C-alpha positions as CSV (number, residue, x, y, z in Angstrom):
1,X,104.2,109.2,78.6
2,X,106.0,108.4,82.4
3,X,105.2,105.2,82.9
4,X,105.2,103.5,86.3
5,X,107.3,100.4,86.9
6,X,105.2,96.6,87.7
7,X,108.0,94.4,88.5
8,X,106.8,90.6,88.4
9,X,108.9,89.0,91.2
10,X,109.3,85.7,92.8
11,X,107.1,84.8,95.1
12,X,110.0,84.2,97.6
13,X,110.8,87.6,97.8
14,X,107.9,88.8,97.9
15,X,106.2,86.3,100.6
16,X,107.7,85.4,104.2
17,X,107.0,82.5,106.1
18,X,107.3,81.8,109.9
19,X,111.3,80.7,108.4
20,X,112.2,84.1,107.9
21,X,111.5,85.5,111.2
22,X,114.4,87.8,113.2
23,X,115.7,87.1,115.9
24,X,114.2,88.2,118.8
25,X,110.6,88.5,117.2
26,X,107.9,85.7,117.8
27,X,107.0,83.3,115.6
28,X,103.8,83.0,113.9
29,X,101.9,80.4,114.3
30,X,101.3,78.6,111.2
31,X,98.7,77.0,109.6
32,X,99.3,73.1,108.5
33,X,99.6,72.9,104.7
34,X,97.7,69.5,105.2
35,X,95.3,71.2,107.3
36,X,95.0,75.0,106.4
37,X,91.3,75.5,107.6
38,X,92.1,74.0,110.9
39,X,89.5,71.4,111.9
40,X,86.1,73.7,110.7
41,X,83.3,72.1,110.2
42,X,80.4,73.1,108.6
43,X,77.5,75.5,109.7
44,X,73.9,77.0,109.5
45,X,75.0,80.2,108.1
46,X,77.4,82.6,108.4
47,X,79.8,83.7,111.6
48,X,80.4,87.1,112.5
49,X,84.0,87.6,113.4
50,X,85.5,90.4,115.6
51,X,88.9,91.1,115.3
52,X,90.8,93.8,117.9
53,X,94.0,95.4,118.4
54,X,95.1,96.2,121.6
55,X,98.5,97.0,123.1
56,X,100.5,93.8,122.8
57,X,98.6,91.9,120.2
58,X,95.0,91.2,118.7
59,X,91.8,89.4,119.9
60,X,89.5,87.6,117.4
61,X,86.2,87.5,119.2
62,X,83.0,85.9,118.4
63,X,80.5,89.0,117.2
64,X,77.3,87.2,118.3
65,X,78.7,86.7,122.3
66,X,82.1,88.4,122.5
67,X,83.8,84.7,123.5
68,X,87.5,85.5,122.8
69,X,88.2,82.9,119.8
70,X,92.1,83.6,119.8
71,X,94.6,86.1,121.8
72,X,97.7,86.4,119.8
73,X,100.6,88.6,120.9
74,X,101.9,90.9,118.5
75,X,105.1,92.7,119.2
76,X,105.2,96.7,118.3
77,X,102.2,99.0,117.4
78,X,99.7,96.7,115.1
79,X,96.7,97.7,112.8
80,X,94.3,96.2,111.4
81,X,93.3,95.9,107.6
82,X,90.4,93.5,106.1
83,X,92.0,91.5,103.6
84,X,88.7,91.9,101.4
85,X,87.6,88.6,101.2
86,X,85.6,88.4,104.6
87,X,87.9,86.2,106.1
88,X,91.4,87.5,106.7
89,X,92.9,90.4,108.4
90,X,95.9,91.8,107.1
91,X,97.9,93.1,110.3
92,X,100.6,95.6,110.2
93,X,103.4,94.8,111.5
94,X,107.3,95.3,112.2
95,X,107.6,92.4,110.1
96,X,105.1,93.4,106.7
97,X,101.8,93.1,106.4
98,X,101.0,89.2,108.5
99,X,97.7,87.1,107.1
100,X,95.5,86.6,110.3
101,X,92.3,84.0,109.7
102,X,89.6,84.5,111.3
103,X,88.6,81.3,111.2
104,X,84.5,82.0,109.7
105,X,83.9,82.1,105.9
106,X,80.8,80.9,103.3
107,X,81.4,79.7,99.8
108,X,78.4,81.4,97.6
109,X,77.0,78.7,95.4
110,X,74.5,81.0,93.2
111,X,71.4,81.3,95.0
112,X,73.0,79.6,98.3
113,X,75.8,79.3,100.2
114,X,77.8,76.9,102.5
115,X,79.1,78.8,105.8
116,X,82.4,77.1,107.8
117,X,84.0,77.8,111.1
118,X,87.5,76.7,112.0
119,X,90.1,78.1,114.4
120,X,91.7,81.8,113.8
121,X,95.2,81.5,113.5
122,X,98.5,83.5,112.3
123,X,98.4,82.0,108.4
124,X,102.6,82.6,108.5
125,X,101.9,84.9,105.6
126,X,104.0,88.2,105.4
127,X,104.4,90.2,102.5
128,X,107.3,92.4,103.5
129,X,107.4,96.0,103.8
130,X,109.5,98.5,105.3
131,X,106.9,100.8,106.9
132,X,103.1,98.8,105.6
133,X,100.5,102.2,105.3
134,X,97.1,101.3,103.2
135,X,95.7,98.3,102.2
136,X,92.8,98.9,99.8
137,X,90.4,95.8,98.3
138,X,88.4,96.8,95.6
139,X,87.0,94.3,92.3
140,X,88.2,91.1,93.5
141,X,91.8,92.9,94.0
142,X,93.7,94.1,97.5
143,X,96.6,96.3,97.5
144,X,99.0,96.9,99.5
145,X,101.4,100.1,100.3
146,X,104.3,100.3,101.7
147,X,104.9,103.9,102.5
148,X,108.7,103.5,103.4
149,X,109.7,102.5,99.6
150,X,106.7,103.7,97.6
151,X,106.1,100.0,96.5
152,X,102.8,97.9,96.2
153,X,101.7,94.3,96.1
154,X,98.9,93.4,94.3
155,X,96.6,89.7,95.2
156,X,93.4,88.0,95.2
157,X,92.5,88.0,98.8
158,X,91.1,84.6,98.5
159,X,94.3,83.4,97.7
160,X,95.5,83.8,101.1
161,X,92.8,80.7,102.7
162,X,95.4,78.4,100.5
163,X,98.5,79.6,102.0
164,X,100.6,81.9,100.3
165,X,99.3,83.7,97.4
166,X,100.5,85.4,93.6
167,X,101.8,88.2,94.2
168,X,102.1,91.3,91.7
169,X,104.5,94.3,93.0
170,X,105.2,97.8,91.3
171,X,106.4,100.8,92.8
172,X,105.7,104.6,92.3
173,X,108.6,107.0,91.7
174,X,108.9,108.2,95.3
175,X,108.7,106.8,98.7
176,X,105.4,108.8,100.8
177,X,102.5,108.0,103.2
178,X,100.5,106.7,99.8
179,X,97.4,104.6,98.3
180,X,97.1,102.6,95.7
181,X,94.0,100.9,93.7
182,X,93.3,98.8,91.0
183,X,90.0,99.1,88.9
184,X,88.1,96.5,88.0
185,X,88.7,97.2,83.5
186,X,92.9,96.9,84.9
187,X,93.9,100.0,85.1
188,X,95.9,101.1,88.7
189,X,95.8,104.8,90.0
190,X,98.3,105.8,92.8
191,X,98.9,109.1,94.6
192,X,101.8,111.0,93.7
193,X,104.5,112.4,96.8
194,X,107.8,112.2,98.3
195,X,108.8,111.8,101.9
196,X,107.9,115.8,102.8
197,X,105.0,117.0,100.0
198,X,102.2,115.0,98.2
199,X,100.5,116.4,95.7
200,X,98.4,114.2,93.7
201,X,97.3,111.2,91.6
202,X,97.9,109.4,88.1
203,X,95.7,106.8,86.3
204,X,97.7,104.4,84.5
205,X,96.9,101.2,82.4
206,X,98.2,97.9,83.5
207,X,101.8,98.2,81.6
208,X,102.4,101.9,83.5
209,X,101.3,103.6,80.2
210,X,100.4,107.3,82.2
211,X,95.9,107.8,80.7
212,X,95.3,110.8,83.1
213,X,97.2,112.7,86.0
214,X,96.0,115.5,88.9
215,X,98.9,117.2,90.7
216,X,95.6,119.6,91.7
217,X,95.1,117.8,95.0
218,X,98.0,119.4,98.3
219,X,98.4,116.5,100.8
220,X,96.4,114.0,99.0
221,X,95.4,111.4,101.9
222,X,93.1,108.5,101.4
223,X,90.8,106.8,99.3
224,X,86.9,105.5,98.7
225,X,84.3,104.5,96.5
226,X,81.0,106.3,95.7
227,X,79.1,104.0,93.8
228,X,82.0,103.5,90.6
229,X,83.9,106.8,91.7
230,X,87.5,106.8,93.2
231,X,87.8,109.8,95.3
232,X,90.9,110.9,97.0
233,X,91.4,113.4,100.0
234,X,93.2,116.9,99.5
235,X,94.0,120.3,101.5
236,X,91.4,122.1,99.8
237,X,88.8,119.7,98.6
238,X,88.9,115.8,96.5
239,X,89.9,114.2,93.5
240,X,87.2,112.3,91.5
241,X,88.4,109.6,89.4
242,X,85.5,108.2,87.1
243,X,87.0,105.9,84.0
244,X,89.4,107.9,82.9
245,X,88.4,111.6,84.1
246,X,89.7,113.2,87.0
247,X,87.5,116.2,88.2
248,X,88.2,118.4,91.5
249,X,85.6,118.7,93.8
250,X,86.5,122.4,95.6
251,X,86.4,122.7,99.4
252,X,84.2,125.9,100.7
253,X,87.0,127.2,102.6
254,X,90.9,128.0,101.2
255,X,92.1,125.3,103.4
256,X,89.5,122.6,103.4
257,X,90.9,119.6,104.5
258,X,89.4,116.3,103.7
259,X,92.1,113.1,104.8
260,X,89.5,110.3,105.6
261,X,86.8,108.8,104.2
262,X,83.5,106.4,104.1
263,X,82.0,105.4,100.9
264,X,79.6,103.0,99.6
265,X,78.1,101.0,96.9
266,X,74.8,101.9,97.4
267,X,75.3,105.9,97.3
268,X,77.0,108.2,94.4
269,X,78.1,110.9,98.0
270,X,81.1,110.3,99.6
271,X,81.6,111.2,103.6
272,X,84.2,112.5,104.7
273,X,85.9,114.7,107.3
274,X,86.3,118.5,107.0
275,X,89.2,120.5,108.6
276,X,90.1,124.2,108.5
277,X,93.4,124.8,110.5
278,X,96.4,123.8,109.0
279,X,98.4,125.2,111.8
280,X,96.7,122.9,114.9
281,X,98.5,120.2,116.6
282,X,94.8,118.5,116.9
283,X,92.0,119.7,115.0
284,X,88.4,118.6,116.8
285,X,86.3,119.7,113.8
286,X,82.6,119.4,114.6
287,X,81.9,119.0,110.7
288,X,81.7,116.5,107.9
289,X,82.2,117.2,103.8
290,X,79.5,115.3,101.7
291,X,81.0,115.1,98.4
292,X,78.8,114.0,94.9
293,X,80.4,112.7,92.8
294,X,77.6,113.7,90.0
295,X,78.3,117.5,90.6
296,X,81.7,117.7,92.5
297,X,80.1,119.6,94.8
298,X,81.1,119.5,98.7
299,X,78.4,120.0,101.3
300,X,79.3,120.8,105.1
301,X,77.3,119.1,107.5
302,X,77.5,120.4,111.6
303,X,77.1,117.1,113.7
304,X,77.8,119.2,116.9
305,X,80.2,117.6,118.3
306,X,83.8,116.7,117.1
307,X,84.7,113.2,115.9
308,X,87.8,111.7,114.9
309,X,89.3,109.6,112.1
310,X,87.6,106.2,113.2
311,X,84.4,107.6,113.7
312,X,82.9,107.4,110.3
313,X,81.1,104.7,108.5
314,X,78.0,104.1,106.2
315,X,74.8,102.1,106.7
316,X,73.4,99.1,104.5
317,X,71.6,102.2,102.3
318,X,74.4,104.6,102.2
319,X,73.4,106.2,104.8
320,X,76.5,108.4,107.0
321,X,77.4,107.2,110.2
322,X,79.3,110.0,112.3
323,X,80.5,108.8,116.4
324,X,81.3,112.1,118.3
325,X,82.7,112.5,121.1
326,X,79.4,113.4,123.0
327,X,78.8,109.2,123.0
328,X,76.3,109.4,120.4
329,X,76.0,107.6,117.0
330,X,74.5,110.2,114.4
331,X,73.4,109.1,110.8
332,X,72.7,111.3,107.9
333,X,70.8,111.3,105.3
334,X,73.5,111.9,102.7
335,X,71.3,113.1,100.3
336,X,69.5,115.7,102.0
337,X,72.2,116.7,104.6
338,X,70.4,115.6,107.1
339,X,70.7,114.3,110.8
340,X,67.8,111.8,110.8
341,X,69.0,109.8,114.5
342,X,71.4,110.7,117.5
343,X,71.7,107.4,119.3
344,X,73.1,107.4,122.7
345,X,76.1,104.9,122.8
346,X,79.1,106.1,124.9
347,X,79.7,108.0,127.8
348,X,81.4,111.3,126.3
349,X,85.5,111.1,125.9
350,X,88.1,113.7,124.1
351,X,90.3,112.3,121.6
352,X,93.7,112.0,122.6
353,X,96.8,114.0,120.8
354,X,98.7,111.1,120.0
355,X,97.1,109.0,117.3
356,X,98.2,105.8,118.5
357,X,96.3,105.7,121.1
358,X,92.9,104.3,121.8
359,X,89.9,106.1,120.8
360,X,86.5,105.2,120.1
361,X,86.0,103.2,117.0
362,X,83.2,102.7,114.4
363,X,82.6,99.6,112.0
364,X,79.3,98.6,110.2
365,X,78.2,95.3,109.1
366,X,75.0,95.2,107.4
367,X,72.8,97.0,110.0
368,X,75.2,96.5,112.9
369,X,77.4,98.7,114.3
370,X,79.9,98.0,116.3
371,X,81.8,100.3,118.6
372,X,84.7,100.6,120.7
373,X,84.6,101.7,124.0
374,X,88.3,101.7,125.7
375,X,87.3,103.4,128.9
376,X,85.3,100.6,129.6
377,X,87.1,97.7,128.1
378,X,83.6,97.3,126.2
379,X,82.5,96.7,122.5
380,X,78.3,98.1,122.2
381,X,76.4,96.7,119.6
382,X,73.7,99.3,118.0
383,X,71.0,98.0,115.6
384,X,70.8,100.5,113.3
385,X,67.7,99.8,112.2
386,X,65.9,100.5,115.6
387,X,68.6,103.1,116.9
388,X,69.2,100.6,119.6
389,X,72.0,99.7,121.5
390,X,71.4,95.5,121.9
391,X,74.1,93.9,123.4
392,X,77.5,95.0,125.2
393,X,80.6,92.6,124.9
394,X,83.0,92.8,127.7
395,X,86.8,92.3,126.5
396,X,90.1,91.2,128.8
397,X,92.1,94.5,126.9
398,X,91.8,98.3,126.5
399,X,90.9,98.4,122.3
400,X,92.1,100.1,119.9
401,X,91.6,99.2,116.3
402,X,88.5,97.2,115.3
403,X,88.0,94.9,111.9
404,X,84.2,93.3,111.2
405,X,84.1,90.1,109.2
406,X,80.8,89.2,108.0
407,X,82.2,85.2,108.2
């Protein structure tokens, strides 16, 4: 059987501190080893915070009132990924994956927790990558994929609070725009492909021994979980990985691409996008896909508005959320496929052709949805229970990507 290369590496070769900054790049603000929590204080309860990228840097905001707690310059196009610990964000930059401490966290102790706040800051921890890509958190593991080399790095996100985390690394056979995820049982799933073509996934043990594989997923892209089932999008449906079993869920169309997904631990049904024109420079779809992982069936729902890859989310009970270019946030009952609400949030907008250009983005924390409004430099706060916009936060920049953390 083909084996995945799992290569233990010295931390010094994987993780670079501020001393590794190339000439001409800005030096990240490193946390003091004697005070990694930056003068933190205990507070009455969790304080949600938002990380907002913009052209030239990233902001950290207090979610309840929009106060800017940090305006950190970052060179080049920057992306933001939740680290998986409700405290840190991993920024994809020209240096790799850089750890940003949002400065708000809670330590749980059985039936209660202790919450703290401190100063948000770049920690100085950098996981080097030629082309930093997908970041996936599942089952206590966070896996960072490097599209430029096909390698990936695993870490426990909670170790980021202590500075440089311990890591393990591995590599796929060829570099590609891919993804890898470590399962709770220790097995690992990773995509298969090269710089031109992506074809499927492999399920391997911690030692790299192949347990299952499928090459029946042209253009494999993205990953999300519906309950305990991992789902990977294809140009003709999706692959479902349940334990050691890989099942194909076929699209209703010969070309029915599912490339971006939103899963929920509260539902066996996954929400995905859905495109049918392989030749379009930019397709503006109006249908979304609902993938039932129990039956491997794909159902399509027309939301009567186009949307983008930053438009999909899930509510606290597993409901599907889709932000349309008509400015409405739709709530979908994923069991029946019915739209139960369409909440006015923004003015109508049009998706830019360049995917890196700002467009409204949706993030959800429990029963609250946060929606960026680049045209007005704002973030709108939506209570999903009442179906109303309860607050609007003004920004000093045009927002691009958004990550919300419970703190």
